[in-house]
N, C-alpha and C positions, 0 to 999 in steps of 0.2 A: 588437578596433574602436579600440579606448584609446592602445594604443600605434601602431600603424597609423596614426592619424589626428595622433598625435605624428611617426612618421617622414617619410610622403609626405602629409599634410595632405589635398587633395581628390581626391588620384588610387586613395584607398582605392575599393571598385568597391559601394555602396551600396546602388545595384541590385539587387546578386547577392547580396550578403546580406538584404534584403527578402527575396528569394524563396525563397532558398534555408534560410535558418537564420528568420529573424523569423518568415514566414506558419508554417510548419510548428510551431513550437515554439507560436503561437498557438493553430492549428489541433488537434494532435494532441490536447490534453485535454477539450477539446468535442466531437469525436468519439467517445472513450473515454466520455465522461459519456452519449451517444446509445448508444452500442453496448453496451454495461453493462446500460441501464435496462430495452433491447430483449430482451438475451439474459436476464437473469433473469426479465422478465414470462414470456418460452417458457418455461422451465425449469419455473416455478411453474406453468404452462399443462400442460406437461406431466405436472407430479408429478401435479396433479387430476384429469385425463386417466384413468392407469393407477390410480390410487388407492391411490397413494404416505401414508403417514401421518407425522405426528409424536408420539414420544411425550417425557417426560420423568422424570425422576428423582424421586423425592416421598422426604423423609425422616423417618422416624415415629421418635417418640421420648419420655423422659419430659422436661419442664418445668417448672420453678419459678415457682411466680408468686407477689406477696406478697397478701397479703390480708388487710384491716386489721382488728384487733378490738376490740372497747370491754373486757372484760375479761381475767382471767385465764384464768375459766372457759372459756373457749371457747380454749384455746392446744390441747386435743386435733383440737378439731373441723380450727385452722388448719395443724396438719401432716400431716392426711387432704387438704385440699385443695391445699396446695404441688403432691404429686404428679400432677400431669392429664398423659392423652395428646395429644401434641400433633403434627399435624403439618405440614410447611413446606417452603419449596423452600430447599436449601443454599445454600453463593455458588456463584457463576458458576465458578470454577477445578471444584469436583468437580461440579457439575451442571450438564450439558451437553446440548443436545439431539440428538436420535439421529431418525432414518428406519427407519420398519419397510420393510419388505417387499422381494422380491428383484427380481431385473430378470436373465434368463436363467442363472437355476441360480442366482444370485450375491446373497449378500445387500448389500442397494444403498446400505450405511451403510461397507460395510466397500469395496465397489467406488469408492464417494465418497473416503473418505479416501484412495485409490490416485492415483484422480485429481486430488486437490487434490496431491498429494506431487510430482504428473507434471509438473501446470503448474506449481509451484513451482519446477520446476526449468526447465520451457521460460519463466519471465519472468528467473530471473538468466541460462540462455543467450544472451537476446538483452540486455539489458544487457548482458553481455561484448560481443556482434555489433553494439553502436549505441556505446555508448559508448567503449570503450576506442577503437578508430580515434579519434576526437577529440582526446584524447591523447597519441594516436601521432601526429599531423597536426604538433603543436607541436614534436614532437621532432627530426621530420625535415630543421630546420636545421640539427640536429649532422652534421657532412659525418661519412663513415665509419661512422654507427649506422645498422642496416638495419633495415627496419621488423617483419621475424619478431624480431629481440633486443628492439626497441623494444616491441611486443605486451605480450610476455614478463616485460617490465621491468613496464609499465602493470600486466598482468593479476596479478599479484604484489602490486601497490601496494595496487589496487581489494580483493582478497583482505584482506593484513595492516590495513589500514585496517576495511575491515568487522567483523574480529575483533575490534578497541579500540576502537570506538565508534561501534557500529550498533544498540548496545539503546535507545539515546535512538530514535531513527528509528523504528528498527522496533513500539515502543510505540504511540508517534504514528499512525504507518501502519496499525498493526493493529488498534488499543483506540479511538482515540483522533476516528480523522474517520465513523465510524458502527459500532454495533453488527452482527457478522455473527454465520449460523449457517456451518455447511460448505459447504451449496451457493452460499452467496450468496459467501464464498470461492472458489471454485473457480471462477465466472463471472468476480470480476474477475482473478484471474491468467489468464483464455483469454482476455481482452478486448487485458490488459496486453501479455502475450507476440504475440497475434495483431498488435496495432496497432508495435509494435517491429519485428518480424522483416519485416512490408510496408514501414515507413520503410526498413528497411536495405540489404533490397533491393534500392526503387528508389534508394537511394547518399543520403538525406535524413535528417541525425542532427534527431535527438527526445530529447525526455529522457524515460527508462523512468519519473523518479520521475513526470511530469506524468502521463503515461499513466495512473500505476497509482492518484494520487488522483483523477482525472477518474470512472475507472473506480469507486474507492469512491462517490466523490459522486454517481454516478448513481444505482448500488443504493439508498444512504439515500434518495436524492432519492424511491424506489416506495416504503421501508418507513420512509418518512418519520421518520427514525430519525439524520439526519446532523447534526453539529454543525457549526453556521454557523459558532458564533467561531471552532472550528478552522480550519473552510478559510480563513476569511478573513484571519488570523492565515498560513498559511502562501501564500495568494496578496500576503502581502506581502510576504513575503520573496523570491517571484517577481519581484515589482516592484521590488522594491530591488536585487537581486542585481547584474541586468546594467549599471547607469549604475555602481556602486562598481565594481565589476570593471572597466570601462573606466578611471573614475577614476584607479584603483590604477595599473593595467598603465602609462597616460601620466605617471603621476607616476613608476614607475618606469625606463619610457624615459629620462624626463626627468632624471634622475638616474646614471644610468649613461650615458647620452652626453656625463657634463664627467667 
């Protein structure tokens, strides 16, 4: 929009941009919030209906506690009281929630882990399906560049960029928006993949990140564990990105025109 406005002014088709780009960008995360919340509630109802329970690991071992004494004579008593058997929950990285029971003869936790990997692959496929063509569209202006090789170049660039500096984004998405169990992460992946794939089939450019954040926030609303401060920062970055990009592209076009 920024470069186009500098180039042709009012000839930019703003009504088309509004219907095709802005409305989907606005509606898709809101739909993701609703769908993820409903899907997670449905999964939870099914889990309770089939009697599937959760189990936690507990760490049992000796712990040492400081017991103040008034005289040296009580030193022996102190050494005895220091050794106590204690039960506590370990760090989250070492102690995770697991589902018990079987579904169709398969251990439910194993089945869910497999489904989680598949659904993550579904989101990755959906991102390539929707995000890669957006960037290729900017390369079509280069004469002699085929769409096929443009797709390959963009896919390689996205993969390399992800390998180099995706950890911080992954930490924010996976841990800071809301704490998640295996089932909640699976539900969020399903909604994100579904939303982006359907949008791609309709030819509508949406943001995979917007849909994913919406799905995570929807689950966080149901569990009441969503971090609203993190969400507000993400929303602010979304609001600022569009006008900043327009201003930068307008400035770049103006500079390159002289």
